[in-house]
C-alpha positions as CSV (number, residue, x, y, z in Angstrom):
1,X,124.2,84.6,98.1
2,X,125.5,84.6,101.4
3,X,122.7,84.5,104.3
4,X,124.9,85.9,106.9
5,X,123.5,89.6,107.9
6,X,120.4,89.1,105.8
7,X,116.6,88.7,106.3
8,X,114.6,85.9,104.9
9,X,110.8,85.5,105.0
10,X,109.0,82.2,105.0
11,X,105.4,81.8,104.3
12,X,103.7,78.6,106.0
13,X,106.6,78.9,108.4
14,X,104.9,77.3,111.4
15,X,104.9,73.8,110.1
16,X,106.0,71.2,107.5
17,X,108.3,72.4,104.6
18,X,108.1,75.9,106.1
19,X,109.2,75.2,109.6
20,X,112.0,73.1,108.2
21,X,113.1,75.9,106.0
22,X,113.0,78.7,108.8
23,X,115.0,76.5,110.9
24,X,117.6,75.8,108.1
25,X,117.9,79.5,107.2
26,X,118.3,80.6,110.9
27,X,121.1,78.0,111.3
28,X,122.8,79.5,108.0
29,X,123.0,82.8,109.6
30,X,119.7,84.6,108.2
31,X,117.3,86.5,110.5
32,X,114.2,84.9,109.7
33,X,110.6,86.2,109.8
34,X,108.0,83.2,109.6
35,X,104.6,84.1,108.3
36,X,101.5,81.8,108.9
37,X,97.7,82.0,109.8
38,X,98.6,80.6,113.4
39,X,102.0,81.1,114.6
40,X,103.8,79.1,117.3
41,X,104.2,80.5,121.1
42,X,107.5,81.9,122.1
43,X,108.3,78.6,123.9
44,X,107.8,76.5,120.8
45,X,110.1,74.1,119.4
46,X,111.1,76.8,116.7
47,X,111.9,79.4,119.7
48,X,115.0,81.1,118.7
49,X,116.4,84.6,118.8
50,X,116.9,84.8,115.2
51,X,113.3,83.6,114.3
52,X,110.1,86.0,114.5
53,X,106.7,84.7,113.7
54,X,104.0,87.0,112.5
55,X,100.3,85.9,111.9
56,X,99.4,86.6,108.2
57,X,96.9,85.7,105.5
58,X,98.9,85.4,102.3
59,X,95.7,86.2,100.0
60,X,95.4,89.7,101.9
61,X,97.6,92.3,100.5
62,X,97.4,94.6,103.6
63,X,98.3,91.6,105.8
64,X,101.5,90.8,103.9
65,X,102.5,94.5,103.6
66,X,102.2,95.0,107.3
67,X,104.3,91.7,108.0
68,X,107.0,92.9,105.3
69,X,107.0,96.3,107.1
70,X,108.1,94.3,110.3
71,X,110.6,92.3,108.5
72,X,112.3,95.3,106.9
73,X,112.5,97.3,110.0
74,X,116.1,96.1,111.1
75,X,119.5,96.7,109.6
76,X,119.6,93.4,107.8
77,X,118.3,93.7,104.3
78,X,115.5,91.6,103.1
79,X,117.1,89.2,100.4
80,X,115.2,86.0,100.5
81,X,111.5,84.9,100.4
82,X,110.5,81.3,100.4
83,X,106.7,80.6,99.7
84,X,105.5,77.5,101.5
85,X,102.0,78.3,102.4
86,X,99.4,76.1,100.7
87,X,96.3,73.9,101.0
88,X,95.6,70.6,99.4
89,X,91.8,69.6,99.7
90,X,90.7,66.7,97.3
91,X,87.8,66.4,95.2
92,X,86.7,65.0,91.9
93,X,85.5,67.2,89.0
94,X,82.5,64.9,88.8
95,X,81.8,62.3,91.6
96,X,79.2,60.6,93.7
97,X,78.3,64.0,95.3
98,X,77.9,65.8,92.1
99,X,80.2,68.4,90.4
100,X,83.3,69.9,92.0
101,X,82.4,72.6,94.6
102,X,83.5,75.9,92.7
103,X,84.2,78.1,96.0
104,X,86.6,75.3,97.1
105,X,88.2,75.3,93.7
106,X,88.5,79.2,93.8
107,X,90.0,79.0,97.6
108,X,92.7,76.6,96.6
109,X,93.8,78.9,93.6
110,X,93.5,81.8,95.9
111,X,95.8,80.5,98.6
112,X,98.2,78.2,96.5
113,X,98.6,80.6,93.5
114,X,97.3,84.0,94.2
115,X,98.8,84.0,97.7
116,X,102.2,83.1,96.3
117,X,102.1,85.8,93.7
118,X,100.8,88.3,96.3
119,X,104.0,87.6,98.7
120,X,106.3,87.4,95.4
121,X,105.2,90.6,94.2
122,X,105.0,92.6,97.5
123,X,108.3,91.0,98.5
124,X,110.0,91.9,95.3
125,X,109.1,95.5,95.8
126,X,110.8,95.4,99.0
127,X,114.0,93.5,97.8
128,X,114.2,95.9,94.7
129,X,114.5,98.8,97.2
130,X,117.9,97.2,98.8
131,X,121.5,97.6,97.5
132,X,123.0,95.2,95.3
133,X,125.4,92.7,96.8
134,X,128.8,92.2,95.4
135,X,127.6,89.9,92.8
136,X,125.0,92.5,91.6
137,X,121.9,90.7,92.8
138,X,119.5,91.8,95.4
139,X,117.7,88.7,96.3
140,X,115.9,85.4,95.5
141,X,112.5,84.2,95.8
142,X,111.8,80.5,95.9
143,X,108.1,79.3,95.3
144,X,106.6,75.9,96.1
145,X,104.8,73.8,93.5
146,X,104.2,70.0,93.5
147,X,104.7,67.0,91.3
148,X,100.9,67.4,91.1
149,X,101.5,70.1,88.7
150,X,102.9,67.7,86.3
151,X,101.2,64.4,87.3
152,X,97.8,65.6,88.8
153,X,96.0,62.4,90.3
154,X,92.3,61.8,90.4
155,X,90.7,64.4,93.0
156,X,93.5,66.8,92.6
157,X,91.9,69.2,89.9
158,X,92.2,72.4,92.2
159,X,95.6,71.3,93.8
160,X,97.2,70.4,90.3
161,X,95.8,73.6,88.6
162,X,97.1,75.8,91.6
163,X,100.4,74.4,91.4
164,X,100.6,74.4,87.6
165,X,100.3,78.1,87.8
166,X,103.2,78.5,90.2
167,X,105.2,76.3,87.7
168,X,104.1,78.6,84.9
169,X,104.8,81.8,86.8
170,X,108.4,80.8,87.6
171,X,110.3,81.7,84.4
172,X,107.9,84.7,83.6
173,X,108.7,86.1,87.2
174,X,112.4,85.5,86.7
175,X,112.2,87.6,83.5
176,X,110.2,90.3,85.0
177,X,112.4,90.8,88.0
178,X,115.8,90.2,86.2
179,X,116.4,93.9,85.9
180,X,116.2,94.3,89.7
181,X,118.7,91.6,90.3
182,X,116.2,89.3,91.7
183,X,116.1,85.5,91.1
184,X,113.1,83.4,91.1
185,X,112.9,79.5,91.3
186,X,110.3,76.9,92.3
187,X,110.7,73.5,94.0
188,X,108.2,70.9,93.0
189,X,108.4,68.3,96.1
190,X,107.0,64.7,95.8
191,X,105.8,62.7,98.7
192,X,107.1,64.4,101.8
193,X,106.9,62.8,105.2
194,X,104.6,65.0,107.3
195,X,102.2,64.8,110.3
196,X,99.4,64.4,107.7
197,X,100.9,61.4,106.4
198,X,101.7,60.1,109.7
199,X,97.9,60.2,110.7
200,X,97.2,57.9,107.7
201,X,98.8,54.9,109.4
202,X,102.0,53.0,108.7
203,X,100.6,50.9,105.9
204,X,99.7,53.9,103.9
205,X,103.0,55.6,104.5
206,X,105.1,52.3,103.5
207,X,102.9,52.1,100.3
208,X,103.6,55.6,99.3
209,X,107.3,55.0,100.0
210,X,107.5,51.9,98.0
211,X,106.3,53.8,95.0
212,X,109.2,55.9,94.9
213,X,112.0,54.5,92.4
214,X,115.1,55.7,94.5
215,X,115.7,56.4,97.1
216,X,112.7,54.0,98.3
217,X,111.3,56.1,101.1
218,X,109.3,59.5,101.5
219,X,111.0,62.7,101.2
220,X,112.0,64.9,104.4
221,X,111.1,68.3,104.9
222,X,114.8,69.1,105.8
223,X,115.7,68.0,102.1
224,X,113.5,70.6,100.9
225,X,115.1,73.1,103.1
226,X,118.5,72.0,101.9
227,X,117.2,72.4,98.3
228,X,116.2,75.9,99.2
229,X,119.6,76.8,100.6
230,X,121.3,75.3,97.7
231,X,119.1,77.5,95.1
232,X,120.0,80.8,97.3
233,X,123.7,79.7,97.3
234,X,123.8,79.2,93.4
235,X,123.8,82.6,91.7
236,X,123.4,81.3,88.2
237,X,120.3,79.2,89.1
238,X,117.2,81.3,88.0
239,X,113.7,80.9,86.4
240,X,113.8,77.0,87.0
241,X,111.5,74.5,88.6
242,X,113.2,71.6,90.3
243,X,111.4,68.2,90.9
244,X,112.7,66.7,94.3
245,X,110.7,63.4,94.1
246,X,113.0,60.3,93.9
247,X,112.3,59.9,90.2
248,X,108.7,59.4,91.0
249,X,106.0,60.0,88.4
250,X,102.5,59.8,89.9
251,X,99.8,57.2,88.7
252,X,96.3,58.3,88.1
253,X,95.4,57.2,91.6
């Protein structure tokens, strides 16, 4: 699928994986709508005439519908959705402070899994209303899981469960949406360099980087964005979860 002349929506688009994806999509010719709880100002580092930011709660259907209304107002059809919004608090099922907090578990699933599904479903409705392109497809939706979906570590019960749900949804959603010409894929990144990791100190970052078989470093948000562009470009790639982790398999802790 070509990005020139189309609209793309990215959730969690104000930082991290989402911000890198917003920038990459805009550079590839798309008009990009970034959705996030808190959006950057007009003079921020992502200021670009091809990028528009809208404050959105991905768990709220009305909020997402309103944002999609705005995204679909131009003459460039909505073809691409990339779901990057997510949270990752840590808590053991049973720890020194007692049993895992149920509201926190529910919140992680609500944001990471229900929020992803909400944007996927409402976005698919909009994409399905567009005309097919020359290859017979209407669009592609890319979700974000994590290697925690496969290698959940101590303290990641809620996060691993939420990302495992995203992985399980991938093939099913691709099958549901096939008749509309909409592809669905998921990226499961490993340890990605981020402001949160930078705050942990160089010793922690170096230790994490050394645990990756090859290349022996942290992943980059820009590499995630390039993977998203590859998925968009490859029309035969559908219903697949792709690990992007340098062959890392996480230990229990």
